[in-house]
N, C-alpha and C positions, 0 to 999 in steps of 0.2 A: 268283347262287350258291345251289346247294342242296346239303345232305349227304345220304349215303345213309343209309337209315332203319336204327336200331338196334333190335334186338329184346332183351327182358327175359325172365328165366325164365318169366314167367306169360303170355308172347306179346304182351305190349304192344309196338307199334310206335312209335318216336319218331324225328322228324328236325326239322330247321331250314331254314327258306327266307330267304334274304338277299335284299331286293328294294331297289336303288337308287331313291331319289325324286327326289334331285336332287344337287348336288355337296357337299352338306352332311349329308344325312338318308340314312340307309339304315334301311328297315323290317326286323325280323326277327319271322319267324313261327316260333313253337314248337309242333309238332303231336304228338300222342300218341292213339294208337288201338289198342284191343283187339279184333281181329275176334270174340274168343269172349264178348264182353260186349255187352249192348246200348247203342245209342247214347242218352246221357241229353238232358235238355232243353240246348237250345243256349244259350251263354252268351257275353258280351262281357268278356273280363277274368278276373279272379277270382284271380289270384296263382300261385305256384309253390308246389307241395306243401303247401297248405292255408293259406299266409301271405299275406295280402292285399297286392296291390302299389298299393291305393289306387283303383284304377279310372281311368277316362278323364274328363278335364275337358271340360265342355261343348262341343258343336261350335262351329267356325267356320268362316269361308269361305277360309281360307288352305290352301295345299297338304295339309299334314297335319293340319289342323282336326279331323279326325275321330278322330285317333289321339294326341294328346297325353296323357300320363299324368299323373295327379295326383303321384305320386313324380317330382321332378326336382331339377335343381341347385338351384332357387330355395328348396327345403325342405330341403336337405341328403338327397333321398330318402327322406324320412319317417322317419331314423334319429334315435333319441332321444339 
């Protein structure tokens, strides 16, 4: 399932893509792009609105081993 892009006053387009991985896991991609601005350096992770989400755990060989977030239920999603 995907959502239609939404535009902000400055022309930034944003959208989400929800990709089912298996019966228990759905990966959500959050995408933003402004066609009037140059593309920056590619990055993996980095948070939302400048707030760090902790990034990713080291890769493993299971189905979603490259996409496990540091912030998770075992550490209360890095909340203090």
